[in-house]
C-alpha positions as CSV (number, residue, x, y, z in Angstrom):
1,M,-9.9,8.1,9.3
2,K,-7.7,11.2,9.8
3,I,-3.9,10.7,10.3
4,V,-1.4,13.4,11.1
5,G,2.3,13.0,10.0
6,I,5.3,14.7,11.7
7,A,8.7,14.7,10.1
8,G,11.6,15.4,12.5
9,V,13.4,17.8,10.1
10,F,12.9,21.3,8.7
11,R,14.3,21.1,5.2
12,P,11.4,20.6,2.7
13,H,13.3,18.1,0.6
14,A,15.1,16.2,3.4
15,Y,15.2,12.4,3.3
16,V,13.1,12.1,6.5
17,R,10.3,14.2,5.0
18,R,10.3,12.1,1.8
19,L,10.3,9.0,4.1
20,L,7.2,10.3,5.9
21,K,5.4,10.8,2.5
22,A,6.4,7.3,1.5
23,I,5.1,5.9,4.8
24,A,1.7,7.5,4.1
25,L,1.6,5.7,0.7
26,E,2.0,2.3,2.5
27,L,-1.1,2.7,4.7
28,P,-3.4,-0.3,4.3
29,E,-6.1,1.8,2.7
30,P,-6.6,5.4,1.5
31,K,-6.6,7.8,4.5
32,D,-6.9,11.5,5.1
33,V,-3.2,12.3,5.9
34,E,-2.1,15.7,7.0
35,L,1.6,16.5,7.1
36,W,2.1,19.0,10.0
37,D,4.7,21.6,9.2
38,G,4.8,23.6,12.5
39,L,7.8,21.9,14.1
40,E,10.2,24.7,13.5
41,R,8.0,27.2,15.4
42,I,7.6,25.1,18.6
43,P,9.2,26.7,21.7
44,P,11.0,24.8,24.5
45,I,8.8,23.3,27.2
46,R,8.2,25.7,30.1
47,G,5.8,26.6,32.8
48,G,2.8,28.8,32.3
49,P,0.0,28.7,29.7
50,L,0.2,26.7,26.5
51,P,1.9,28.8,23.8
52,A,0.0,29.3,20.6
53,E,2.4,27.2,18.5
54,A,2.0,24.2,20.9
55,A,-1.8,24.8,21.2
56,E,-2.0,24.5,17.4
57,L,-0.2,21.1,17.5
58,C,-2.5,19.9,20.3
59,R,-5.6,20.8,18.3
60,V,-4.2,19.0,15.2
61,L,-3.4,15.9,17.3
62,S,-6.8,15.9,19.1
63,A,-8.6,16.0,15.8
64,A,-6.5,13.1,14.4
65,D,-7.3,9.4,14.8
66,A,-3.6,8.4,14.5
67,V,-0.1,9.8,14.3
68,L,2.9,9.0,12.0
69,I,6.4,10.2,13.0
70,A,9.5,9.9,10.9
71,A,12.7,10.8,12.6
72,P,16.4,10.8,11.9
73,E,18.4,8.0,13.5
74,H,20.8,10.4,15.1
75,S,21.8,9.8,18.8
76,L,20.1,13.2,19.5
77,L,16.6,14.0,18.4
78,P,15.9,17.4,16.9
79,P,15.2,19.6,20.0
80,Q,12.0,20.9,18.4
81,L,10.6,17.4,18.0
82,T,11.4,16.7,21.7
83,H,9.7,20.0,22.6
84,A,6.6,19.3,20.5
85,L,6.0,15.8,22.0
86,S,6.7,17.2,25.5
87,W,4.0,19.8,25.0
88,A,1.6,17.3,23.6
89,S,2.2,15.0,26.6
90,S,1.8,17.7,29.2
91,P,-1.3,18.2,31.4
92,M,-2.0,21.4,29.5
93,A,-2.5,19.5,26.2
94,G,-5.9,18.3,27.2
95,G,-5.1,14.6,26.5
96,A,-4.2,15.2,22.9
97,L,-2.3,11.9,22.8
98,V,-4.4,9.8,25.1
99,G,-5.3,6.5,23.5
100,K,-3.9,7.7,20.2
101,P,-2.2,5.0,18.0
102,A,1.2,6.2,16.8
103,A,3.8,4.8,14.4
104,V,7.4,5.8,14.9
105,V,9.6,5.1,11.9
106,T,13.4,5.5,11.7
107,S,15.7,4.5,8.8
108,C,19.4,3.8,9.1
109,V,22.3,1.8,7.7
110,S,23.1,0.0,10.9
111,P,20.3,-2.1,12.5
112,H,21.3,-0.7,16.0
113,E,21.7,2.9,15.0
114,A,18.1,4.0,15.6
115,M,17.7,2.1,18.9
116,W,18.1,5.2,21.1
117,T,15.8,7.3,18.8
118,Q,13.1,4.7,18.9
119,A,13.3,4.4,22.7
120,E,13.2,8.2,23.3
121,L,10.2,8.7,21.0
122,H,8.4,5.8,22.5
123,R,9.0,7.4,26.0
124,L,7.7,10.8,25.0
125,L,4.6,9.5,23.2
126,R,3.7,7.0,26.0
127,A,4.1,9.8,28.6
128,G,1.1,11.4,26.9
129,G,-0.9,8.1,26.8
130,A,-0.3,7.2,23.1
131,I,-0.3,3.6,21.9
132,V,3.1,3.3,20.1
133,H,4.3,1.0,17.4
134,G,7.8,1.2,15.9
135,A,9.6,0.2,12.8
136,D,13.2,0.7,11.8
137,L,13.8,0.4,8.1
138,P,17.1,-0.8,6.5
139,V,19.0,1.5,4.2
140,R,21.3,0.2,1.5
141,P,24.1,2.7,0.9
142,G,24.2,3.7,-2.7
143,A,20.8,2.2,-3.5
144,R,17.8,4.2,-4.7
145,Q,15.5,4.7,-1.7
146,F,12.4,5.9,-3.5
147,D,10.8,5.0,-6.8
148,I,9.4,7.5,-9.3
149,L,6.0,7.6,-7.4
150,G,7.7,8.4,-4.1
151,R,7.2,5.0,-2.6
152,L,9.9,3.0,-0.8
153,A,12.0,1.3,-3.4
154,D,13.2,-1.5,-1.1
155,P,10.6,-4.3,-0.7
156,V,12.3,-5.4,2.5
157,A,11.7,-1.9,4.0
158,R,8.0,-2.0,2.9
159,A,7.5,-5.4,4.5
160,R,9.1,-4.2,7.7
161,L,6.9,-1.1,7.8
162,R,3.5,-2.6,7.1
163,P,2.9,-4.4,10.4
164,A,3.3,-1.2,12.4
165,L,0.9,0.6,10.0
166,R,-1.6,-2.2,10.1
167,A,-1.6,-2.1,13.9
168,V,-2.0,1.7,14.0
169,C,-4.9,1.7,11.6
170,A,-6.6,-1.2,13.3
171,T,-6.4,0.5,16.7
172,A,-7.8,3.7,15.2
173,R,-10.5,1.9,13.4
174,D,-11.6,0.1,16.6
175,A,-11.7,3.5,18.4
176,L,-13.8,5.0,15.6
177,E,-16.2,2.0,15.6
178,T,-16.5,2.2,19.4
179,K,-17.4,6.0,19.2
180,A,-19.9,5.3,16.5
181,A,-21.6,2.6,18.5
182,Y,-21.7,4.8,21.6
183,R,-23.3,7.7,19.6
184,G,-25.7,5.2,18.0
185,A,-26.7,3.8,21.4
186,N,-27.2,7.4,22.8
187,L,-29.3,8.4,19.8
188,T,-31.5,5.2,20.1
189,S,-32.0,5.9,23.8
190,L,-32.9,9.5,23.1
191,T,-35.3,8.5,20.3
192,S,-37.0,5.9,22.4
193,A,-37.5,8.3,25.3
194,T,-38.9,10.9,22.9
195,T,-41.4,8.5,21.2
196,D,-42.4,6.6,24.3
197,P,-45.8,8.0,25.5
198,E,-45.3,6.7,29.0
199,A,-41.9,8.3,29.3
200,T,-43.3,11.6,27.9
201,T,-46.1,11.5,30.4
202,K,-43.6,11.0,33.2
203,R,-41.5,13.9,32.1
204,R,-44.6,16.1,31.9
205,T,-45.7,15.0,35.3
206,L,-42.3,15.9,36.7
207,L,-42.6,19.4,35.1
208,I,-46.0,20.1,36.7
209,P,-45.6,21.9,40.1
């Protein structure tokens, strides 16, 4: 299972980026997680063809089975994050987000601080057809947020995060199993048609003028 993570910040050691890495460590089982770092290069949404930077994002999302997004709890999202999700939700994106399970995680001192950020990210992702799960994690001022392994230090935060991650992984796993079953059925059908003498005779008859 391949998962792409997007942090709504640019600074490499920012809290939100560390939070995204900690989120990845809480996934129910080991996964192939790619942290996408192209946010700063994303241009504003506009008409015309898909720009190269947005096309790269859409390729990354299309190849992924699920998405993790960690964002600041500010009342305004980073413009580039809005642009990125707007491009990914646009008709030009080729359905990069359609049916894609996504977890949106915010972290703030006040329980109500991240309400707007969650709502806006849910709106942007659902516009592209994603299946969105959210989690807002409590922050205790003055407390250590991460342990020496980079995991969330607060057990309450971990407990609040895990249901959303379980839901995302379960949805992605179901989609993978459905695809595998579909490929298996097609392969079985093709093999049967190839080895069935009667079917082979019929095909040859059709080919004879």
